[in-house]
N, C-alpha and C positions, 0 to 999 in steps of 0.2 A: 504494500500500500504506500509506504513512504517513497519508494522509487517512482511510482506513478505520480504522486503529488509533486515531487521534486522535478520530474520531467516537464510538468506543466507550470513550473515556477510558482507553485503554491508552497511557500516555505514559511514556517512560523517564526515570529519574533517573540512570542510568548506562548507557553503551554500551561494551561490550568487543568488540574485533575481532581476528581472526587477523592474523598478520604478513604474510600473503600479500596482494599489492597489490590484487587485485580485491575482497577482503573489506574492506580498508582504504578503498577508494574507495566501496563501498556504505555503510560505516559513516559516512563523511563526508556522504553525501547525507542519511542519516537524521538525523545530528547537526545539519546545517544546518536541516532542517525543524523539528525539535523544540527547537533551540537548547540542546543538551546536549553537553558535551565527550565525546570518545571516548578510549579508552585501549587500547593494544595489549596483548593477552594471548597470550604465546607458546604457552600450552597449547592454544589454539584452532587452532594451525597444523597443518602436515602430520603432526607427531608428536602428534596429539591426546591430551591427558593429562587424563582424566576426574577423577582425584583432585585434581589441581592446580586445575581449574576449580571443583570443589565446595569446596575449601579457600578459594578466592578469594570465592566466594559466601557462605560461612558467616561471613566477617568483615565483611559489609555489614549495615547496619541492616535489620531485618526488613520495614520498610515500603517498601524500595526496589523499583522496577520496573526490572529489568535486561534489556537487549537483548544477546544474544550474536550476533555476525555472524561466520559461519564458512563451513563447507563441508558440503554435503548429506549424504554418507554418515555422517560423524562426528556431526553434530548430530542426524540422524535416530535413530541408535543411542543417543545420549546422552539424548534426550527419552524414548525408550521405557524406558531404564534408570531414569530418574527417577520414572516413574509405576509404580504397583503392577501394572498390566496394560498391555501395549503400546498406545499411543495412536495411533500412526501405522502404517498398513499398507503404506505405500510412502513413498519420499522425497518431500519437498516440491519443487516446481519452483523454479528460481532466483527469488530475491526473495520466496519464500514465508515465512510466519511460523507458528510453533507457539507458542501461549500456554499456559503452565503456571503453576499457583499453588501456593505453599507456605504452609501455616499452621503455622509452627514451623520446625523444623530442616530445612536443605537436606541431603538424603541420598537415596540410591537408594530408590525405592519410596515416597517421601514426597510427591511432587507430585500435584496433581490436574490433569487435562487440562481446558482451558477451550475452546479451539477452534483451528482453523487458518485462515489467510488465504492465498489464492493470487491471484497477479496476473491 
């Protein structure tokens, strides 16, 4: 997956991950490949907190490419909430990626769907 993202020049400047061990392990694999540090974001965990994640994202430079490593059902719902029309019709498989782009403020309905990557 990382090779495909890199080939299309989708390279993270920040990687946030859930506090759950399997998400942390996945984030470290991605981190090692791209040589970018990871940061735990509790809001990506079992008590998924959309508002806290959006707040975190709005405080980053607008040109950052951020990877969120978490859990299927929550990230699926979150991605659909961020686009003006649902971009995903079903959950991504494990290790899948959904790429969204913001041109301006990070807020519900403000993202543009780019594409998905599946293993």
